[in-house]
All heavy atoms as an XYZ file, in Angstrom:
830
protein
N     163.779    169.219    165.918
C     164.678    170.294    165.573
C     165.876    170.269    166.529
O     165.726    170.016    167.712
C     163.988    171.646    165.644
C     164.908    172.753    165.212
S     164.449    174.399    165.817
C     164.749    174.275    167.545
N     167.047    170.549    165.997
C     168.285    170.625    166.776
C     168.778    172.075    166.708
O     168.763    172.708    165.671
C     169.350    169.682    166.174
C     168.871    168.238    166.215
C     170.689    169.851    166.877
C     168.593    167.699    167.603
N     169.232    172.580    167.864
C     169.789    173.919    167.918
C     171.296    173.805    168.130
O     171.747    173.248    169.122
C     169.166    174.698    169.073
C     169.703    176.133    169.275
C     169.383    177.010    168.072
C     169.110    176.739    170.552
N     172.032    174.315    167.164
C     173.477    174.391    167.275
C     173.818    175.721    167.940
O     173.284    176.774    167.538
C     174.096    174.333    165.864
C     175.565    174.657    165.810
C     176.041    174.957    164.395
O     175.286    174.738    163.420
O     177.182    175.442    164.284
N     174.687    175.698    168.942
C     175.065    176.902    169.685
C     176.580    177.016    169.680
O     177.295    176.082    170.058
C     174.542    176.861    171.133
C     174.993    178.096    171.898
C     173.034    176.712    171.159
N     177.070    178.190    169.261
C     178.513    178.449    169.293
C     178.745    179.847    169.825
O     178.146    180.815    169.353
C     179.105    178.327    167.886
N     179.611    179.948    170.823
C     180.076    181.233    171.324
C     181.320    181.581    170.535
O     182.289    180.806    170.566
C     180.389    181.191    172.846
C     179.205    180.656    173.625
C     180.850    182.573    173.323
C     178.027    181.578    173.762
N     181.310    182.689    169.845
C     182.405    183.057    168.966
C     183.173    184.237    169.561
O     182.620    185.330    169.724
C     181.854    183.462    167.579
C     180.888    182.475    166.939
C     180.353    183.044    165.644
C     181.552    181.131    166.707
N     184.416    184.001    169.898
C     185.305    185.065    170.388
C     186.116    185.538    169.182
O     186.999    184.854    168.700
C     186.244    184.526    171.470
C     185.533    183.980    172.691
C     184.981    185.053    173.618
O     185.371    186.237    173.486
O     184.143    184.700    174.472
N     185.782    186.715    168.706
C     186.430    187.282    167.515
C     187.583    188.186    167.973
O     187.449    188.920    168.943
C     185.402    188.061    166.685
C     186.053    188.793    165.526
C     184.313    187.106    166.172
N     188.683    188.109    167.273
C     189.798    188.992    167.580
C     189.306    190.435    167.594
O     188.641    190.862    166.646
C     190.927    188.795    166.566
C     191.523    187.403    166.603
C     192.456    187.144    165.459
C     192.871    185.681    165.434
N     193.604    185.334    164.206
N     189.568    191.174    168.681
C     188.936    192.491    168.887
C     189.048    193.491    167.732
O     188.131    194.228    167.467
C     189.620    193.028    170.144
C     190.063    191.811    170.859
C     190.429    190.804    169.806
N     190.150    193.473    167.040
C     190.346    194.450    165.974
C     189.731    194.011    164.632
O     189.860    194.705    163.636
C     191.821    194.769    165.803
C     192.671    193.525    165.572
O     192.261    192.431    166.020
O     193.748    193.655    164.979
N     189.046    192.847    164.632
C     188.527    192.316    163.374
C     186.996    192.158    163.356
O     186.465    191.481    162.468
C     189.170    190.952    163.090
C     190.689    190.952    162.886
C     191.196    189.541    162.675
C     191.067    191.867    161.717
N     186.300    192.787    164.286
C     184.845    192.562    164.360
C     184.098    193.032    163.129
O     183.182    192.350    162.664
C     184.255    193.194    165.642
O     184.548    194.589    165.648
C     184.805    192.527    166.889
N     184.455    194.176    162.582
C     183.762    194.673    161.384
C     183.986    193.749    160.194
O     183.062    193.445    159.436
C     184.186    196.094    161.049
C     183.656    197.127    162.036
C     184.043    198.555    161.666
O     184.326    198.809    160.476
O     184.076    199.386    162.588
N     185.234    193.311    160.029
C     185.548    192.372    158.950
C     184.812    191.055    159.147
O     184.325    190.466    158.170
C     187.059    192.116    158.873
C     187.852    193.286    158.393
C     189.338    192.988    158.437
O     189.769    191.922    157.942
O     190.101    193.816    158.972
N     184.746    190.583    160.381
C     184.044    189.350    160.682
C     182.571    189.458    160.288
O     182.017    188.570    159.649
C     184.163    189.001    162.169
C     183.220    187.913    162.599
C     183.413    186.600    162.203
C     182.106    188.207    163.388
C     182.509    185.593    162.600
C     181.228    187.244    163.785
C     181.428    185.910    163.373
N     181.924    190.541    160.688
C     180.507    190.716    160.386
C     180.257    190.749    158.882
O     179.293    190.162    158.384
C     179.960    191.955    161.064
C     179.847    191.789    162.571
C     179.301    193.011    163.289
O     178.635    193.838    162.638
O     179.544    193.124    164.509
N     181.133    191.366    158.136
C     180.998    191.387    156.685
C     181.191    189.992    156.093
O     180.413    189.583    155.218
C     182.005    192.371    156.077
N     182.193    189.279    156.562
C     182.428    187.913    156.084
C     181.279    186.990    156.461
O     180.906    186.095    155.698
C     183.754    187.380    156.637
N     180.702    187.219    157.635
C     179.606    186.371    158.067
C     178.372    186.548    157.171
O     177.670    185.582    156.902
C     179.235    186.637    159.523
C     178.316    185.565    160.074
C     178.849    184.412    160.630
C     176.947    185.698    159.969
C     178.026    183.402    161.077
C     176.102    184.692    160.414
C     176.643    183.548    160.971
N     178.146    187.753    156.683
C     177.035    187.955    155.751
C     177.215    187.088    154.518
O     176.249    186.491    154.024
C     176.914    189.434    155.381
C     176.357    190.286    156.481
C     176.264    191.738    156.085
C     175.811    192.574    157.274
N     175.829    194.008    156.992
N     178.428    187.020    154.002
C     178.703    186.142    152.861
C     178.535    184.695    153.238
O     177.896    183.914    152.514
C     180.134    186.408    152.344
O     180.245    187.768    151.976
C     180.472    185.505    151.178
N     179.081    184.305    154.384
C     179.018    182.911    154.828
C     177.580    182.466    155.103
O     177.257    181.283    154.985
C     179.881    182.720    156.088
N     176.721    183.387    155.476
C     175.324    183.065    155.765
C     174.634    182.394    154.574
O     173.808    181.510    154.769
C     174.547    184.309    156.168
O     174.920    184.739    157.447
N     174.974    182.825    153.379
C     174.344    182.230    152.210
C     174.788    180.780    152.031
O     174.010    179.975    151.499
C     174.652    183.024    150.922
O     176.071    183.005    150.683
C     174.180    184.472    151.049
N     175.967    180.457    152.486
C     176.455    179.085    152.377
C     175.653    178.162    153.281
O     175.113    177.159    152.848
C     177.959    178.996    152.747
C     178.799    179.800    151.758
C     178.423    177.543    152.833
C     180.243    179.987    152.186
N     175.568    178.518    154.547
C     174.883    177.646    155.495
C     173.380    177.562    155.177
O     172.764    176.507    155.316
C     175.153    178.069    156.956
C     174.846    176.912    157.886
C     174.414    179.321    157.354
C     175.371    177.086    159.294
N     172.802    178.665    154.721
C     171.367    178.682    154.414
C     171.024    177.784    153.233
O     169.861    177.400    153.064
C     170.910    180.099    154.160
N     171.998    177.427    152.429
C     171.741    176.588    151.250
C     171.843    175.098    151.551
O     171.598    174.284    150.662
C     172.739    176.941    150.143
O     174.040    176.479    150.463
N     172.184    174.728    152.775
C     172.436    173.330    153.116
C     171.139    172.554    153.391
O     170.220    173.090    154.014
C     173.347    173.234    154.337
C     174.730    173.833    154.129
S     175.627    173.171    152.697
C     175.735    171.450    153.123
N     171.080    171.300    152.950
C     169.921    170.455    153.288
C     169.778    170.325    154.804
O     170.774    170.184    155.526
C     170.275    169.108    152.643
C     171.275    169.408    151.582
C     172.042    170.600    152.105
N     168.551    170.386    155.279
C     168.284    170.262    156.703
C     168.372    171.555    157.488
O     168.013    171.604    158.654
N     168.854    172.618    156.852
C     168.943    173.924    157.496
C     167.552    174.499    157.673
O     166.723    174.422    156.781
C     169.774    174.869    156.617
C     169.653    176.323    156.958
C     170.486    176.896    157.910
C     168.698    177.117    156.338
C     170.353    178.256    158.226
C     168.571    178.473    156.653
C     169.400    179.022    157.606
O     169.272    180.348    157.923
N     167.310    175.073    158.860
C     166.019    175.748    159.134
C     166.211    177.260    159.219
O     165.572    178.015    158.494
C     165.378    175.205    160.424
C     165.070    173.715    160.266
C     164.117    176.008    160.751
C     164.619    173.034    161.548
N     167.127    177.718    160.098
C     167.338    179.146    160.267
C     168.610    179.360    161.069
O     169.146    178.426    161.667
C     166.142    179.811    160.987
O     166.072    179.343    162.320
N     169.058    180.613    161.087
C     170.202    180.939    161.955
C     170.144    182.413    162.344
O     169.436    183.210    161.719
C     171.543    180.630    161.263
C     171.916    181.556    160.162
N     171.407    181.470    158.896
C     172.737    182.633    160.149
C     171.930    182.418    158.143
N     172.732    183.149    158.870
N     170.850    182.718    163.408
C     170.998    184.106    163.829
C     172.354    184.292    164.486
O     172.897    183.356    165.087
C     169.878    184.531    164.784
C     169.762    183.712    166.035
C     168.529    184.071    166.852
O     168.582    185.105    167.571
O     167.527    183.355    166.755
N     172.893    185.466    164.309
C     174.150    185.860    164.922
C     173.868    187.083    165.777
O     173.275    188.058    165.310
C     175.193    186.214    163.844
C     176.566    186.660    164.365
C     177.293    185.489    165.015
C     177.383    187.250    163.231
N     174.256    187.016    167.047
C     174.033    188.133    167.961
C     175.352    188.537    168.601
O     176.180    187.688    168.896
C     173.015    187.751    169.044
C     171.661    187.420    168.470
C     170.603    187.255    169.515
O     170.734    187.703    170.650
N     169.511    186.613    169.134
N     175.505    189.855    168.772
C     176.729    190.389    169.387
C     176.448    190.668    170.864
O     175.406    191.205    171.216
C     177.149    191.696    168.681
C     178.438    192.278    169.229
C     178.875    193.558    168.513
N     177.751    194.369    168.099
C     177.562    194.808    166.871
N     178.400    194.529    165.919
N     176.511    195.560    166.573
N     177.402    190.354    171.703
C     177.302    190.567    173.160
C     177.430    192.066    173.438
O     178.287    192.751    172.879
C     178.406    189.791    173.858
S     178.397    189.989    175.650
N     176.578    192.571    174.327
C     176.660    193.996    174.699
C     177.805    194.282    175.648
O     178.412    195.336    175.600
C     175.337    194.423    175.337
C     174.128    194.383    174.399
C     172.853    194.713    175.174
C     174.316    195.316    173.230
N     178.097    193.340    176.550
C     179.145    193.548    177.545
C     180.548    193.308    176.975
O     181.503    193.969    177.374
C     178.930    192.637    178.756
C     177.709    192.979    179.590
C     176.410    192.459    179.000
O     176.435    191.613    178.071
O     175.354    192.906    179.472
N     180.679    192.360    176.084
C     181.967    192.015    175.471
C     181.772    192.104    173.963
O     181.322    191.164    173.343
C     182.418    190.600    175.897
O     182.377    190.491    177.336
C     183.819    190.291    175.393
N     182.106    193.240    173.384
C     181.702    193.541    172.008
C     182.377    192.696    170.925
O     181.961    192.742    169.780
C     181.913    195.021    171.693
O     183.279    195.367    171.926
C     181.022    195.902    172.569
N     183.383    191.939    171.280
C     183.978    191.031    170.302
C     183.490    189.592    170.493
O     184.003    188.674    169.860
C     185.504    191.083    170.340
C     186.070    190.557    171.639
O     185.680    190.995    172.719
N     186.987    189.604    171.534
N     182.460    189.401    171.312
C     181.874    188.071    171.540
C     180.517    188.021    170.834
O     179.708    188.928    170.932
C     181.705    187.786    173.026
C     181.102    186.407    173.296
C     181.002    186.141    174.784
N     182.347    186.125    175.345
C     182.630    186.506    176.578
N     181.691    186.932    177.403
N     183.886    186.458    177.017
N     180.307    186.915    170.145
C     179.045    186.688    169.405
C     178.500    185.322    169.807
O     179.252    184.444    170.245
C     179.294    186.681    167.899
C     179.787    187.995    167.364
C     181.134    188.365    167.473
C     178.932    188.889    166.716
C     181.603    189.557    166.964
C     179.390    190.081    166.207
C     180.715    190.412    166.342
O     181.190    191.599    165.838
N     177.209    185.159    169.609
C     176.608    183.848    169.745
C     175.962    183.520    168.403
O     175.263    184.365    167.814
C     175.612    183.753    170.920
C     175.152    182.310    171.108
C     174.431    184.678    170.741
C     174.384    182.087    172.401
N     176.237    182.315    167.918
C     175.650    181.835    166.683
C     174.677    180.731    167.044
O     175.037    179.759    167.731
C     176.738    181.302    165.748
C     176.239    180.595    164.486
C     175.417    181.526    163.603
C     177.418    180.005    163.710
N     173.444    180.889    166.585
C     172.402    179.887    166.799
C     171.925    179.415    165.428
O     171.494    180.228    164.607
C     171.231    180.496    167.563
C     171.560    181.162    168.899
C     170.360    181.900    169.434
C     172.054    180.123    169.891
N     172.043    178.106    165.192
C     171.623    177.538    163.916
C     170.633    176.428    164.212
O     170.913    175.546    165.044
C     172.799    176.988    163.076
C     172.310    176.525    161.714
C     173.906    178.016    162.950
N     169.496    176.463    163.547
C     168.493    175.428    163.708
C     168.575    174.471    162.524
O     168.547    174.908    161.379
C     167.105    176.059    163.826
C     166.917    176.789    165.150
C     165.758    177.759    165.127
N     165.801    178.592    166.319
C     166.537    179.697    166.452
N     167.301    180.110    165.452
N     166.505    180.399    167.572
N     168.678    173.171    162.871
C     168.758    172.105    161.884
C     167.614    171.127    162.107
O     167.164    170.956    163.236
C     170.086    171.340    162.034
C     171.314    172.153    161.822
C     172.076    172.743    162.803
C     171.938    172.458    160.591
N     173.160    173.406    162.228
C     173.094    173.245    160.875
C     171.655    172.144    159.262
C     173.937    173.713    159.872
C     172.500    172.623    158.277
C     173.633    173.394    158.589
N     167.214    170.459    161.060
C     166.192    169.437    161.203
C     166.705    168.261    162.036
O     165.985    167.756    162.888
C     165.705    168.956    159.831
C     164.907    170.033    159.084
C     164.503    169.588    157.711
O     164.683    168.451    157.303
N     163.949    170.524    156.945
N     167.926    167.835    161.776
C     168.534    166.701    162.480
C     169.994    167.032    162.793
O     170.618    167.802    162.074
C     168.513    165.436    161.624
C     167.153    164.985    161.181
C     167.298    163.798    160.238
O     167.822    162.765    160.622
N     166.870    163.964    159.005
N     170.537    166.386    163.793
C     171.945    166.580    164.149
C     172.863    166.325    162.973
O     173.803    167.070    162.705
C     172.305    165.681    165.339
C     173.767    165.701    165.787
C     174.146    167.103    166.306
C     173.997    164.652    166.859
N     172.595    165.245    162.229
C     173.455    164.872    161.120
C     173.450    165.875    159.974
O     174.384    165.901    159.181
C     173.029    163.472    160.588
C     173.243    162.344    161.582
C     172.165    162.286    162.675
O     171.098    162.916    162.545
O     172.407    161.592    163.680
N     172.416    166.689    159.893
C     172.393    167.735    158.874
C     173.568    168.693    159.084
O     174.134    169.216    158.121
C     171.078    168.528    158.908
C     169.891    167.694    158.450
O     170.077    166.794    157.608
O     168.786    167.933    158.967
N     173.936    168.897    160.347
C     175.095    169.743    160.650
C     176.384    168.948    160.655
O     177.321    169.289    159.954
C     174.916    170.457    162.001
C     176.102    171.266    162.362
N     176.756    171.124    163.557
C     176.772    172.249    161.682
C     177.777    171.978    163.591
N     177.802    172.659    162.474
N     176.421    167.896    161.474
C     177.680    167.181    161.704
C     178.185    166.412    160.490
O     179.399    166.271    160.335
C     177.530    166.212    162.897
O     176.486    165.267    162.618
C     177.206    166.962    164.173
N     177.290    165.957    159.637
C     177.721    165.212    158.438
C     177.433    166.037    157.185
O     178.339    166.351    156.405
C     177.034    163.834    158.383
C     177.466    162.994    159.590
C     177.352    163.131    157.075
C     176.690    161.717    159.775
N     176.161    166.401    156.982
C     175.757    167.094    155.774
C     176.518    168.381    155.507
O     176.973    168.645    154.395
N     176.664    169.208    156.557
C     177.380    170.476    156.390
C     178.871    170.301    156.583
O     179.678    170.650    155.727
C     176.822    171.522    157.350
C     177.529    172.853    157.247
C     177.650    173.506    156.053
C     178.047    173.460    158.380
C     178.274    174.745    155.947
C     178.682    174.688    158.308
C     178.806    175.332    157.093
N     179.266    169.739    157.699
C     180.699    169.682    158.045
C     181.512    168.828    157.088
O     182.716    169.017    156.978
C     180.874    169.175    159.478
C     180.515    170.218    160.515
C     181.669    170.441    161.427
N     181.403    171.450    162.429
C     181.406    171.213    163.729
N     181.643    170.002    164.190
N     181.195    172.203    164.561
N     180.894    167.887    156.419
C     181.640    167.033    155.493
C     181.435    167.442    154.033
O     181.822    166.732    153.128
C     181.276    165.578    155.709
C     181.728    165.065    157.070
C     181.422    163.603    157.315
O     181.095    162.864    156.393
N     181.503    163.184    158.552
N     180.850    168.626    153.839
C     180.580    169.080    152.491
C     181.700    170.010    151.993
O     182.397    170.621    152.791
C     179.259    169.851    152.441
O     179.411    171.127    153.031
N     181.863    170.140    150.683
C     182.812    171.108    150.138
C     182.478    172.537    150.551
O     183.365    173.376    150.699
C     182.672    170.934    148.611
C     182.110    169.567    148.442
C     181.241    169.315    149.645
N     181.187    172.839    150.747
C     180.792    174.182    151.141
C     181.317    174.537    152.536
O     181.535    175.718    152.822
C     179.282    174.343    151.090
C     178.729    174.372    149.696
C     177.269    174.680    149.662
C     176.782    174.793    148.233
N     175.409    175.290    148.170
N     181.528    173.536    153.384
C     182.090    173.808    154.704
C     183.498    174.363    154.593
O     183.902    175.233    155.364
C     182.088    172.554    155.584
C     182.708    172.788    156.939
C     182.025    173.525    157.916
C     183.978    172.317    157.258
C     182.598    173.752    159.160
C     184.551    172.547    158.476
C     183.859    173.271    159.434
O     184.421    173.512    160.668
N     184.248    173.911    153.623
C     185.609    174.422    153.420
C     185.581    175.898    153.068
O     186.433    176.673    153.510
C     186.340    173.611    152.354
C     186.495    172.136    152.697
C     187.093    171.906    154.077
O     188.069    172.538    154.466
N     186.486    171.003    154.841
N     184.589    176.301    152.303
C     184.439    177.716    151.949
C     184.049    178.523    153.209
O     184.605    179.596    153.458
C     183.361    177.867    150.875
C     183.236    179.252    150.333
C     182.184    179.354    149.247
O     181.690    178.335    148.747
O     181.853    180.502    148.891
N     183.122    177.982    153.993
C     182.704    178.608    155.273
C     183.927    178.773    156.167
O     184.160    179.843    156.729
C     181.661    177.693    155.926
C     181.291    177.977    157.337
C     181.957    177.557    158.466
C     180.167    178.730    157.818
N     181.309    177.982    159.609
C     180.209    178.710    159.228
C     179.132    179.402    157.194
C     179.242    179.339    160.013
C     178.181    180.025    157.968
C     178.248    180.004    159.361
N     184.686    177.722    156.275
C     185.890    177.735    157.129
C     186.876    178.794    156.669
O     187.424    179.553    157.495
C     186.511    176.336    157.109
C     187.541    176.137    158.191
C     187.984    174.719    158.182
N     189.109    174.658    157.260
C     189.912    173.656    157.138
N     189.702    172.539    157.825
N     190.936    173.700    156.333
N     187.120    178.884    155.388
C     188.110    179.856    154.903
C     187.627    181.293    155.085
O     188.420    182.208    155.278
C     188.481    179.591    153.448
O     187.375    179.854    152.594
N     186.323    181.493    155.068
C     185.762    182.842    155.294
C     185.826    183.267    156.751
O     186.033    184.438    157.041
C     184.291    182.881    154.852
C     184.027    183.016    153.362
C     182.554    182.749    153.062
C     184.418    184.397    152.882
N     185.656    182.305    157.710
C     185.405    182.693    159.079
C     186.435    182.249    160.131
O     186.635    182.946    161.127
C     184.030    182.172    159.527
C     182.844    182.718    158.743
C     181.553    182.058    159.205
C     182.767    184.223    158.891
N     187.032    181.102    159.971
C     187.804    180.521    161.088
C     189.018    181.324    161.524
O     189.425    181.259    162.670
C     188.194    179.078    160.764
C     187.038    178.145    160.858
N     187.194    176.777    160.919
C     185.695    178.356    160.919
C     186.016    176.190    161.017
N     185.096    177.135    161.003
N     189.581    182.140    160.674
C     190.755    182.926    161.051
C     190.399    184.108    161.974
O     191.279    184.721    162.567
C     191.503    183.435    159.816
C     190.686    184.379    158.967
N     189.716    183.938    158.082
C     190.693    185.728    158.888
C     189.181    184.995    157.493
N     189.737    186.079    157.969
N     189.115    184.363    162.162
C     188.687    185.459    163.051
C     188.655    185.038    164.525
O     188.623    185.885    165.390
C     187.291    185.948    162.669
C     187.246    186.709    161.378
C     186.656    186.156    160.259
C     187.776    187.983    161.278
C     186.576    186.852    159.066
C     187.720    188.692    160.092
C     187.128    188.120    158.974
N     188.637    183.746    164.815
C     188.365    183.266    166.187
C     189.640    183.103    167.006
O     190.637    182.562    166.539
C     187.639    181.923    166.146
C     186.390    181.938    165.304
C     186.107    180.883    164.448
C     185.495    183.005    165.339
C     184.962    180.881    163.663
C     184.364    183.009    164.558
C     184.086    181.939    163.724
O     182.968    181.944    162.951
N     189.547    183.527    168.251
C     190.630    183.290    169.229
C     190.028    183.353    170.639
O     189.717    184.430    171.103
C     191.729    184.310    169.076
C     192.931    184.000    169.973
O     193.086    182.815    170.339
O     193.661    184.925    170.330
N     189.837    182.182    171.258
C     190.157    180.814    170.811
C     189.095    180.288    169.860
O     188.057    180.915    169.662
C     190.140    180.022    172.121
C     189.105    180.715    172.953
C     189.264    182.187    172.603
N     189.369    179.119    169.310
C     188.419    178.498    168.410
C     187.172    178.094    169.203
O     187.286    177.591    170.315
C     189.052    177.273    167.725
C     188.220    176.806    166.572
C     188.266    177.497    165.356
C     187.383    175.724    166.709
C     187.471    177.078    164.298
C     186.586    175.308    165.646
C     186.623    175.981    164.440
N     185.997    178.337    168.669
C     184.767    178.097    169.443
C     184.441    176.625    169.670
O     184.778    175.773    168.849
C     183.679    178.746    168.587
C     184.238    178.804    167.229
C     185.720    178.910    167.358
N     183.782    176.388    170.787
C     183.190    175.093    171.078
C     181.765    175.143    170.532
O     181.051    176.117    170.765
C     183.171    174.804    172.592
C     182.387    173.552    172.902
C     184.587    174.726    173.109
N     181.367    174.134    169.803
C     180.031    174.056    169.237
C     179.287    172.930    169.934
O     179.800    171.818    170.062
C     180.084    173.789    167.715
C     178.698    173.613    167.132
C     180.826    174.908    167.021
N     178.078    173.243    170.410
C     177.253    172.231    171.078
C     175.888    172.210    170.417
O     175.472    173.176    169.761
C     177.111    172.556    172.556
C     178.431    172.501    173.302
C     178.297    172.827    174.775
O     177.607    173.820    175.106
O     178.863    172.087    175.582
N     175.193    171.105    170.619
C     173.882    170.890    170.018
C     172.857    170.627    171.122
O     173.161    169.903    172.084
C     173.912    169.714    169.051
C     174.883    169.924    167.947
N     176.201    169.525    168.036
C     174.742    170.529    166.731
C     176.820    169.865    166.916
N     175.977    170.460    166.126
N     171.675    171.199    170.963
C     170.630    171.092    171.971
C     169.308    170.650    171.335
O     169.065    170.972    170.157
C     170.406    172.458    172.654
C     171.592    172.914    173.432
C     172.676    173.543    172.819
C     171.663    172.712    174.819
C     173.775    173.955    173.538
C     172.769    173.138    175.547
C     173.812    173.756    174.896
O     174.919    174.158    175.617
N     168.506    169.961    172.123
C     167.156    169.651    171.704
C     166.200    170.215    172.714
O     166.507    170.358    173.901
C     166.960    168.126    171.557
C     167.149    167.343    172.844
C     167.047    165.841    172.617
O     166.677    165.410    171.517
O     167.367    165.107    173.544
N     165.003    170.557    172.263
C     164.020    171.222    173.102
C     163.473    170.291    174.174
O     163.148    169.147    173.894
C     162.885    171.760    172.228
O     161.954    172.444    173.031
N     163.390    170.814    175.382
C     162.789    170.090    176.506
C     161.446    170.756    176.843
O     160.455    170.089    177.094
C     163.702    170.099    177.723
C     163.038    169.471    178.937
C     165.009    169.391    177.426
N     161.429    172.085    176.822
C     160.234    172.858    177.129
C     160.256    174.133    176.306
O     161.295    174.802    176.251
C     160.183    173.197    178.634
C     159.056    174.086    179.085
C     157.714    173.346    178.972
C     159.275    174.509    180.528
N     159.168    174.454    175.702
C     159.050    175.690    174.946
C     157.777    176.380    175.375
O     156.701    175.808    175.332
C     159.029    175.422    173.426
C     158.888    176.660    172.620
C     159.997    177.474    172.399
C     157.685    177.022    172.063
C     159.883    178.638    171.659
C     157.556    178.185    171.319
C     158.667    178.993    171.103
N     157.898    177.630    175.786
C     156.757    178.415    176.235
C     156.861    179.785    175.604
O     157.834    180.484    175.788
C     156.784    178.511    177.769
C     155.509    179.130    178.303
O     154.585    179.432    177.559
N     155.459    179.306    179.591
N     155.858    180.153    174.852
C     155.933    181.462    174.193
C     154.906    182.438    174.744
O     153.927    182.140    175.286
C     155.729    181.334    172.694
O     154.506    180.736    172.391
């Protein structure tokens, strides 16, 4: 499993609109091959900062399957105008898991 991590800095006056658009965009990403799950969390200290965590079966499910799909263009048009600056997206693999 691969964990995609993105810190999203949303323009402060657009957080409610962003959250509404993200609900719509969630159905797009959830329909992609290799998708496992995702969550969006809002920062308590900086209320216009969010963290997006997406679990994929393989790295290529995100970097090729999603990002090179027509559905990514729809995702982009729904969400990318909310960010300032544009987020850095990184991918992680598990080293240790303890529950």
